[in-house]
N, C-alpha and C positions, 0 to 999 in steps of 0.2 A: 504495498499498500504506499508504502512512505517513496519506494523507486517509483511507481507511477507516477508520485504525486510531482514530487521533484522534477520529473519529466514531463508532462504534461504541463505545468506551472513554466518552465524555461521556455518549453515549444510552443505557448499563446504568446509568449512575449518579444520573442524572437521572432513568428512569424507576422505579428503586427509589429515590428520592429523594420524587418525587412520592407513591408509593402508601403511603410510610410515612408520608406529610408528613398522608396526604388518608384514613388509616384501610381502607388495600385491602387488608392481607395479616393475614387473618384468623388465617390459621396460626401468626402471630405470638403468639395467647395461649394459643393450643388445643395448639401444643407449641412453644415458644419456644426450646429450645434448639438440634434440628433447625432450625425456620426461622432462628435466629441462624445456624448453619453453613452453610445456601445461602446468607444472605444474605452473609455473610463473602468465600465463595467469590464470588458476583456484585461484589460492592467491587471486591475483589483483581481480580478481570480487565478492569474499567473500570481500575482503576490502572495496570496492566499494560499495556493499549492505548495508554494516553494517554502513559505513559512511553516505550515503544518507537516509537508516532507523532512525538511529540515529538523523543527521540534519530533517529530517519530523519532526519526533517526540519532535524536542525540538524548534520546529518551525525557522528556521534558514533561512537567504536568500537563502543560495545555497543547501539546502536539496534536493530544487526537483531535483533540474542539477545533483547533482550525484546521486541521487536515479534515473532518468531518464539514467545515462550513464551506472548503474550499472544494469537494465532492462537489455536494449540492449547488453551487455554483457552476462547474464543467455542468453536470447532468443539463445544467439551463442553458450554456453555450451551445453544447451539444446538439439539442435538440434544435434549437434555432436556427444553427446551423447547416444542420441535417434540411429542415424547410427552406433556407435559403437556395442551396447547389441544387436540390429539388424546382423549384421555380426557375431557377436557370438553367435546367437540364443537363447540367456537368453528374455525371454519372457516378463520375470515379470519384471526385468528393463526397458524393453520397456514401459510397461504397468504405471510405477512408473515417469520415466520421461516425460511421453506422457502427465500426468493427472499434474506436476507438470509444461510441457510448457503450457497447459491450460489457468492454473491462471494467469500467468505473460499479456496475453493481455486482457483477460478479466481486472482486475487492472488496465491496463492501459486505455481501452476504461472508465470504469468508472471514473477516474481521467479527461480522455479529455483534454491532451494536448494542447496547439498549436500547429499551424502548424510547427513552427520556433522551439519550444520545441522539437518534433520528432528528429532533427538533434545530440540530448542527446544520442537518442535510435540508430540513423546509427552509430556513431563518438564509443558510445561503444562497437558496435559489430567492428567496423574496429579495436578498440584498442584491444580488445581481438584477433583476427585475426593474427594482425600483432605481438603481442607478444608470440602467440603460432610459429608461422611461422621464428620469427629468431632462433628460436631454431630447425626449421626442417633445413633450410638452414645450421646452424652450425653444423649439424652433419651431411651434406653433402660436408663440407667446402668447402662452397661455398660462400669466402668473399667477394664478391662483394655484392651479394644478399641479405647477412648477416647487411651489413651495408645499402643497403637499409628498408631494414624493421625494423630495430632499429633508420633508420630518422624516416622512414614514421609514428613506434610506438611513436618517441620522439615529433614529428608535431601534431600526433592526443592529445595527453597529453595536450602540452602546449595549443593547440586550446581549449581542451576542458576547461581549468584551466582559460583562458582567458575568453571566453565562461562564464562561472557558477562563477564568481568571483564577478560578478555584481547582485546576485540574481536573481530572474523570468525574468529581462530583461539581466542586460548583457551586453556583447557585441553580442549578436544573436539577442538581440532589435536593437544593435545599426545596425546591419549588413540588418536587415531588414525595421528601415529607410532610408540607405544607399541605398538600392534596392526601394526603393519607389522614393525618390529622383530621384533618375538613371529615373526609369520612366515617373517621369513627365516632368525632363528638357528634355529628345528624344521625346516628345508628342508635336504633330504638332498643333500648336493652329489653333483655329475656325474660 
C-alpha cells in the first residue's frame, strides 16, 4: 500500500508537471479558474499520497490516516479520468486508468481498514471534489457557491487533520466511543 501510494502520488505530480511544462493543458487558457481547481485537486492528491506512503514506510502514527485519505482522493480522480478519456475516445487511457483504479480497492481490501477508517477514504473523495468544485464555481463567477465550496473544503481538511492527528484511533476513535456511549445511554433498562 505504501509503495502504491508513493508511486501514484509521484506519477500524478510528474504527469501534470510535464503537461504544464509542455503546454498540453489547453483548458488553462479557455477556463483558467476551473482548470486551476482541477490542478489543485490533482497536485493535492499527489502530495497526500506521497505523504501517506512515506508515513506508512516510516511507521508514523498518522501514516495510515493520510494514506487512506489519499486513496479516497485517488479513487475519485481515477474515476473522473476514466470518464474524461471515455468521452474523448482514448481507449488506451481508459484501459490504463481502469487498471490503476482496480489496484486501489484491492490494496484497501488487503489492508482491511476498520469501519471507522473508511471515513478517511470518504472524506478524501469529498476533499478532492470540493477543491475541484471551487474552481468550477469561480469560473462561473458564482461567488456564494465558490465560498460555500471553499468552506466545505476547509471544513473537510480540518476534520481530516483533527481525526488523523491521533494516529490509528485519533478523533475517529473518539467519535466511535461517543456513538457507543450514546447508544448505551439510550438503551432501555431490562
